[in-house]
A tleap script that builds the chain and sets N, CA, C and O, in Angstrom:
source leaprc.protein.ff14SB
mol = sequence {
  NMET SER THR THR THR TYR SER VAL ARG ILE
  PRO LYS GLU VAL LYS GLU THR MET GLU LYS
  ILE LYS ASP VAL ASN TRP GLN GLU GLU ILE
  ARG ARG MET ILE ILE GLU ARG VAL ARG GLU
  GLU ALA LYS ARG ARG LEU LEU GLU ASP ALA
  ARG GLU LEU ARG SER ARG MET LYS SER SER
  GLY VAL THR GLU MET ILE ARG GLU ASP ARG
  ASP ALA CARG
}
set mol.1.N position { 14.988 -4.037 7.038 }
set mol.1.CA position { 13.665 -4.232 5.891 }
set mol.1.C position { 14.690 -3.468 4.934 }
set mol.1.O position { 15.355 -2.501 5.306 }
set mol.2.N position { 14.743 -4.123 3.425 }
set mol.2.CA position { 15.083 -3.173 2.231 }
set mol.2.C position { 13.929 -2.073 1.647 }
set mol.2.O position { 12.748 -2.049 1.993 }
set mol.3.N position { 14.390 -1.436 0.959 }
set mol.3.CA position { 13.727 -0.487 1.104 }
set mol.3.C position { 13.545 -0.260 -1.252 }
set mol.3.O position { 14.311 -0.675 -2.122 }
set mol.4.N position { 12.758 0.213 -1.329 }
set mol.4.CA position { 12.880 0.406 -2.750 }
set mol.4.C position { 12.566 2.239 -3.143 }
set mol.4.O position { 12.586 3.109 -2.272 }
set mol.5.N position { 12.302 2.496 -4.565 }
set mol.5.CA position { 11.688 3.841 -4.478 }
set mol.5.C position { 10.700 3.590 -5.948 }
set mol.5.O position { 10.674 2.867 -6.943 }
set mol.6.N position { 9.858 4.842 -5.246 }
set mol.6.CA position { 8.211 4.221 -5.966 }
set mol.6.C position { 8.181 5.933 -6.417 }
set mol.6.O position { 8.544 6.728 -5.550 }
set mol.7.N position { 7.841 6.356 -7.477 }
set mol.7.CA position { 7.690 7.377 -8.280 }
set mol.7.C position { 6.215 8.051 -8.459 }
set mol.7.O position { 5.685 7.783 -9.537 }
set mol.8.N position { 5.561 8.779 -7.687 }
set mol.8.CA position { 4.206 9.534 -8.120 }
set mol.8.C position { 4.220 10.396 -8.834 }
set mol.8.O position { 5.392 10.734 -8.996 }
set mol.9.N position { 3.547 11.001 -9.404 }
set mol.9.CA position { 2.794 12.300 -10.495 }
set mol.9.C position { 1.968 12.802 -9.146 }
set mol.9.O position { 1.236 12.174 -8.381 }
set mol.10.N position { 2.359 14.107 -9.167 }
set mol.10.CA position { 0.921 14.838 -8.700 }
set mol.10.C position { 0.873 16.090 -9.376 }
set mol.10.O position { 1.670 16.389 -10.265 }
set mol.11.N position { -0.097 16.871 -8.952 }
set mol.11.CA position { -0.273 18.357 -9.613 }
set mol.11.C position { 0.822 19.202 -8.884 }
set mol.11.O position { 1.198 18.995 -7.730 }
set mol.12.N position { 1.258 20.136 -9.676 }
set mol.12.CA position { 2.382 20.986 -8.929 }
set mol.12.C position { 1.796 22.024 -8.003 }
set mol.12.O position { 2.516 22.695 -7.264 }
set mol.13.N position { 0.673 22.131 -8.040 }
set mol.13.CA position { -0.350 23.187 -7.060 }
set mol.13.C position { -0.360 21.776 -5.938 }
set mol.13.O position { -0.139 22.332 -4.862 }
set mol.14.N position { -0.446 20.840 -5.753 }
set mol.14.CA position { -0.704 19.791 -4.526 }
set mol.14.C position { 0.846 20.165 -4.004 }
set mol.14.O position { 0.991 20.861 -2.999 }
set mol.15.N position { 1.958 19.668 -4.735 }
set mol.15.CA position { 3.080 20.011 -4.566 }
set mol.15.C position { 3.942 21.306 -3.619 }
set mol.15.O position { 4.875 21.201 -2.823 }
set mol.16.N position { 3.235 22.428 -4.064 }
set mol.16.CA position { 3.722 23.590 -3.771 }
set mol.16.C position { 2.839 23.740 -2.430 }
set mol.16.O position { 3.383 24.235 -1.443 }
set mol.17.N position { 1.217 23.244 -2.353 }
set mol.17.CA position { 0.797 23.481 -0.923 }
set mol.17.C position { 1.607 22.447 0.350 }
set mol.17.O position { 1.704 22.710 1.549 }
set mol.18.N position { 2.057 21.371 -0.299 }
set mol.18.CA position { 2.671 20.340 0.781 }
set mol.18.C position { 4.239 21.097 1.201 }
set mol.18.O position { 4.782 20.931 2.293 }
set mol.19.N position { 4.730 21.835 0.222 }
set mol.19.CA position { 5.637 22.566 0.878 }
set mol.19.C position { 5.353 23.634 1.655 }
set mol.19.O position { 6.077 23.878 2.620 }
set mol.20.N position { 4.730 24.087 1.482 }
set mol.20.CA position { 3.904 25.592 2.438 }
set mol.20.C position { 3.414 24.779 3.730 }
set mol.20.O position { 2.996 25.528 4.614 }
set mol.21.N position { 3.373 23.398 4.038 }
set mol.21.CA position { 3.131 22.821 5.319 }
set mol.21.C position { 3.910 21.700 5.643 }
set mol.21.O position { 3.856 20.479 5.500 }
set mol.22.N position { 4.683 22.578 6.148 }
set mol.22.CA position { 6.034 22.317 7.377 }
set mol.22.C position { 6.433 21.495 8.449 }
set mol.22.O position { 7.589 21.212 8.764 }
set mol.23.N position { 4.894 20.966 9.232 }
set mol.23.CA position { 4.878 20.377 10.237 }
set mol.23.C position { 4.366 19.365 9.709 }
set mol.23.O position { 3.679 19.029 10.674 }
set mol.24.N position { 4.080 18.353 8.683 }
set mol.24.CA position { 4.041 17.157 8.566 }
set mol.24.C position { 5.238 16.326 7.564 }
set mol.24.O position { 5.474 16.821 6.462 }
set mol.25.N position { 5.772 15.407 7.871 }
set mol.25.CA position { 6.603 14.871 7.045 }
set mol.25.C position { 6.251 13.986 5.931 }
set mol.25.O position { 6.495 12.784 6.037 }
set mol.26.N position { 5.824 14.354 5.107 }
set mol.26.CA position { 4.855 13.730 3.616 }
set mol.26.C position { 5.545 12.695 3.184 }
set mol.26.O position { 4.906 12.005 2.390 }
set mol.27.N position { 6.909 12.230 3.475 }
set mol.27.CA position { 7.262 10.968 3.037 }
set mol.27.C position { 6.607 9.646 3.805 }
set mol.27.O position { 6.149 8.572 3.413 }
set mol.28.N position { 6.847 10.433 5.428 }
set mol.28.CA position { 6.488 8.896 6.029 }
set mol.28.C position { 4.944 8.741 5.684 }
set mol.28.O position { 4.405 7.693 5.330 }
set mol.29.N position { 4.161 10.326 5.898 }
set mol.29.CA position { 2.672 9.966 5.755 }
set mol.29.C position { 2.366 9.139 4.790 }
set mol.29.O position { 1.496 8.293 4.996 }
set mol.30.N position { 3.096 9.228 3.401 }
set mol.30.CA position { 2.532 8.837 2.149 }
set mol.30.C position { 3.558 6.948 2.402 }
set mol.30.O position { 3.409 6.079 1.543 }
set mol.31.N position { 4.078 6.806 3.115 }
set mol.31.CA position { 4.779 5.682 3.030 }
set mol.31.C position { 3.999 4.402 4.015 }
set mol.31.O position { 4.179 3.189 3.913 }
set mol.32.N position { 2.793 5.383 5.290 }
set mol.32.CA position { 2.429 4.552 5.649 }
set mol.32.C position { 1.093 4.161 5.498 }
set mol.32.O position { 0.354 3.293 5.964 }
set mol.33.N position { 0.998 5.402 4.418 }
set mol.33.CA position { -0.741 5.331 4.052 }
set mol.33.C position { -0.775 4.095 2.857 }
set mol.33.O position { -1.628 3.216 2.736 }
set mol.34.N position { 0.319 4.307 2.105 }
set mol.34.CA position { 0.502 2.768 1.274 }
set mol.34.C position { 0.757 1.641 1.796 }
set mol.34.O position { 0.556 0.638 1.112 }
set mol.35.N position { 1.259 1.514 3.125 }
set mol.35.CA position { 1.499 -0.199 3.443 }
set mol.35.C position { 0.237 -0.199 4.113 }
set mol.35.O position { -0.242 -1.330 4.196 }
set mol.36.N position { -0.561 0.856 4.695 }
set mol.36.CA position { -1.802 0.665 5.198 }
set mol.36.C position { -3.122 0.114 4.236 }
set mol.36.O position { -4.143 -0.524 4.491 }
set mol.37.N position { -2.567 0.680 3.064 }
set mol.37.CA position { -3.752 -0.267 1.693 }
set mol.37.C position { -3.086 -1.480 1.197 }
set mol.37.O position { -3.827 -2.220 0.549 }
set mol.38.N position { -1.983 -1.828 1.329 }
set mol.38.CA position { -1.223 -2.582 0.184 }
set mol.38.C position { -1.773 -3.836 1.714 }
set mol.38.O position { -2.110 -4.996 1.479 }
set mol.39.N position { -1.744 -3.350 2.887 }
set mol.39.CA position { -2.148 -4.779 4.093 }
set mol.39.C position { -3.869 -5.069 3.883 }
set mol.39.O position { -4.348 -6.199 3.985 }
set mol.40.N position { -4.816 -3.636 3.522 }
set mol.40.CA position { -6.231 -3.906 3.520 }
set mol.40.C position { -6.063 -4.631 2.896 }
set mol.40.O position { -6.044 -5.703 3.501 }
set mol.41.N position { -5.764 -4.816 1.028 }
set mol.41.CA position { -6.026 -5.342 0.314 }
set mol.41.C position { -5.725 -7.138 0.457 }
set mol.41.O position { -6.340 -8.141 0.097 }
set mol.42.N position { -4.537 -6.891 1.126 }
set mol.42.CA position { -3.911 -8.652 1.128 }
set mol.42.C position { -4.937 -9.129 1.795 }
set mol.42.O position { -5.339 -10.237 1.440 }
set mol.43.N position { -5.599 -8.477 2.866 }
set mol.43.CA position { -6.438 -8.732 3.888 }
set mol.43.C position { -8.145 -9.100 3.487 }
set mol.43.O position { -8.954 -9.834 4.054 }
set mol.44.N position { -8.250 -8.307 2.360 }
set mol.44.CA position { -9.439 -8.246 1.425 }
set mol.44.C position { -9.273 -9.621 0.886 }
set mol.44.O position { -10.122 -10.499 1.042 }
set mol.45.N position { -8.009 -9.804 0.164 }
set mol.45.CA position { -7.949 -11.059 -0.835 }
set mol.45.C position { -8.133 -12.598 -0.200 }
set mol.45.O position { -8.570 -13.668 -0.622 }
set mol.46.N position { -7.574 -12.124 1.012 }
set mol.46.CA position { -7.378 -13.603 1.799 }
set mol.46.C position { -8.776 -14.069 2.265 }
set mol.46.O position { -9.277 -15.187 2.151 }
set mol.47.N position { -9.347 -12.816 2.881 }
set mol.47.CA position { -10.711 -13.257 3.013 }
set mol.47.C position { -11.548 -13.728 2.004 }
set mol.47.O position { -12.322 -14.672 2.162 }
set mol.48.N position { -11.395 -13.004 0.820 }
set mol.48.CA position { -12.072 -13.542 -0.466 }
set mol.48.C position { -11.757 -15.398 -0.547 }
set mol.48.O position { -12.516 -16.362 -0.454 }
set mol.49.N position { -10.620 -15.299 -0.710 }
set mol.49.CA position { -9.957 -16.652 -1.038 }
set mol.49.C position { -10.888 -17.797 -0.125 }
set mol.49.O position { -11.781 -18.550 -0.513 }
set mol.50.N position { -10.280 -17.598 1.286 }
set mol.50.CA position { -10.815 -18.223 2.119 }
set mol.50.C position { -13.046 -18.138 2.414 }
set mol.50.O position { -13.633 -18.886 3.195 }
set mol.51.N position { -13.627 -17.238 1.690 }
set mol.51.CA position { -14.947 -17.570 1.787 }
set mol.51.C position { -15.150 -18.738 0.289 }
set mol.51.O position { -16.055 -19.557 0.129 }
set mol.52.N position { -14.424 -18.556 -0.288 }
set mol.52.CA position { -14.855 -19.302 -2.324 }
set mol.52.C position { -14.528 -20.622 -1.337 }
set mol.52.O position { -15.316 -21.557 -1.199 }
set mol.53.N position { -13.202 -20.523 -0.668 }
set mol.53.CA position { -12.948 -22.007 -0.410 }
set mol.53.C position { -13.972 -22.842 0.725 }
set mol.53.O position { -14.258 -24.039 0.751 }
set mol.54.N position { -14.377 -21.789 1.591 }
set mol.54.CA position { -15.810 -22.385 2.769 }
set mol.54.C position { -16.900 -22.774 1.572 }
set mol.54.O position { -17.405 -23.895 1.632 }
set mol.55.N position { -17.151 -22.182 0.852 }
set mol.55.CA position { -18.454 -22.311 0.188 }
set mol.55.C position { -18.335 -23.525 -0.903 }
set mol.55.O position { -19.327 -24.174 -1.236 }
set mol.56.N position { -16.646 -23.839 -1.577 }
set mol.56.CA position { -16.508 -25.157 -2.270 }
set mol.56.C position { -16.732 -26.293 -1.296 }
set mol.56.O position { -17.172 -27.407 -1.582 }
set mol.57.N position { -16.338 -25.817 -0.011 }
set mol.57.CA position { -16.236 -26.816 1.109 }
set mol.57.C position { -18.011 -27.365 1.590 }
set mol.57.O position { -18.486 -28.350 2.157 }
set mol.58.N position { -18.484 -26.263 1.064 }
set mol.58.CA position { -19.780 -26.749 1.697 }
set mol.58.C position { -20.593 -27.530 0.732 }
set mol.58.O position { -21.479 -28.286 1.131 }
set mol.59.N position { -20.243 -27.327 -0.876 }
set mol.59.CA position { -21.096 -28.015 -1.910 }
set mol.59.C position { -20.216 -29.525 -1.725 }
set mol.59.O position { -20.880 -30.562 -1.700 }
set mol.60.N position { -19.056 -29.578 -1.627 }
set mol.60.CA position { -18.685 -31.201 -1.849 }
set mol.60.C position { -18.656 -31.755 -0.119 }
set mol.60.O position { -18.783 -31.052 0.883 }
set mol.61.N position { -18.523 -32.702 -0.173 }
set mol.61.CA position { -18.974 -33.732 0.803 }
set mol.61.C position { -17.163 -34.344 1.429 }
set mol.61.O position { -16.227 -34.999 0.970 }
set mol.62.N position { -17.487 -33.667 2.623 }
set mol.62.CA position { -16.391 -34.050 3.489 }
set mol.62.C position { -15.258 -35.397 3.267 }
set mol.62.O position { -14.042 -35.205 3.259 }
set mol.63.N position { -15.760 -36.495 3.126 }
set mol.63.CA position { -15.621 -37.899 2.448 }
set mol.63.C position { -14.777 -37.433 1.064 }
set mol.63.O position { -13.580 -37.548 0.801 }
set mol.64.N position { -15.848 -36.881 0.319 }
set mol.64.CA position { -15.438 -36.844 -1.339 }
set mol.64.C position { -13.543 -36.010 -1.096 }
set mol.64.O position { -12.441 -36.210 -1.606 }
set mol.65.N position { -13.930 -35.364 -0.368 }
set mol.65.CA position { -12.501 -34.805 -0.471 }
set mol.65.C position { -11.503 -35.079 0.201 }
set mol.65.O position { -10.400 -34.603 -0.067 }
set mol.66.N position { -11.760 -36.076 1.411 }
set mol.66.CA position { -10.997 -37.058 1.969 }
set mol.66.C position { -10.154 -38.028 0.745 }
set mol.66.O position { -8.956 -38.286 0.864 }
set mol.67.N position { -10.831 -38.415 -0.206 }
set mol.67.CA position { -10.243 -39.174 -0.875 }
set mol.67.C position { -9.967 -38.651 -2.197 }
set mol.67.O position { -9.561 -39.369 -3.112 }
set mol.68.N position { -10.176 -37.446 -2.304 }
set mol.68.CA position { -9.533 -36.993 -3.597 }
set mol.68.C position { -8.123 -36.673 -2.918 }
set mol.68.O position { -7.072 -36.794 -3.548 }
set mol.69.N position { -8.176 -36.272 -1.637 }
set mol.69.CA position { -6.710 -36.076 -1.156 }
set mol.69.C position { -5.713 -37.140 -0.938 }
set mol.69.O position { -4.493 -37.110 -1.101 }
set mol.70.N position { -6.402 -37.980 -0.581 }
set mol.70.CA position { -5.632 -39.805 -0.815 }
set mol.70.C position { -5.089 -40.320 -2.149 }
set mol.70.O position { -4.096 -40.898 -2.591 }
set mol.71.N position { -6.272 -39.802 -2.566 }
set mol.71.CA position { -5.800 -40.555 -4.443 }
set mol.71.C position { -4.842 -39.532 -4.800 }
set mol.71.O position { -4.060 -39.996 -5.631 }
set mol.72.N position { -4.619 -38.493 -4.549 }
set mol.72.CA position { -3.823 -38.012 -5.404 }
set mol.72.C position { -2.228 -38.200 -4.746 }
set mol.72.O position { -1.184 -37.917 -5.333 }
set mol.73.N position { -2.350 -38.704 -3.501 }
set mol.73.CA position { -0.893 -38.954 -2.721 }
set mol.73.C position { -0.207 -40.188 -4.004 }
set mol.73.O position { 0.911 -40.681 -3.850 }
savepdb mol mol.pdb
quit
């Protein structure tokens, strides 16, 4: 897996407190939080798209959808 750098600004006081807490790997914690948040957002968007597609499928007849698909070829 290739990686890239993403920098964020945090208050100086927070950084100082982080430095005092030695038993936490902040880089790994932050990386894990970002990855989890990205996954959650991707799932949310996929679910939203699926719901929208499902509602459109309910509103139009299946035969119309098949006809549309065949006509598009």
